[in-house]
C-alpha positions, 0 to 999 in steps of 0.5 A: 500499500506505501508503495502504490502511494507512494508511486502515484505522489512520485508521478502526480509531482512528475507531471505537475512539475514538468512547466514548457517554458514561456519566451518573453519576445521583446521586439528585433535586437538592435544590429549597430548601436545606432539602431537603438532608441535611447532617451536625449538626456542619457549619460553614457559615461561611467565616470566623473572628472573631478578636479580637487584643489587641496591646502595643509599647513604641513607637506605630506601624502594625501590620499582620495578614498571612495566611501567603501575604502579603494584609493582612488590617488596618492598625490604628495601636496606643499605646506600652504600651497593649493594643490591641483588633483584630478581624478576620475570616480565612478558616476554614482560615487555621491561622497568622497574622503581625504586623507591627510596627517592622520586626519581624514575627513568626507566632502559630499560630490555636489560638483566637478570643482572641489575646494577643501583646506586641512 
């Protein structure tokens, strides 16, 4: 009796679990990028160019760090001088951290030109 119930259960499970996959058709695939229909305001860039003007009261290394701790740039800056650093960040990045002489600060990326003085 147990074998019959087990056999019926397996056959039923086998019949119910078999389904045909339905493919969704999204239309014809474009052959080249000229055929793509892209909104006018779409931005193709994946990075942002940032210009940072930084100064400090001591010579030393400055590190530009992502919010996840990835170092984007290292540069040596001179004391009491404006130092201009140009670097790229991913376009999704909203803030960076600056580390100089043991001090770490966070800057919001509200524009492509930033200024900071340690």
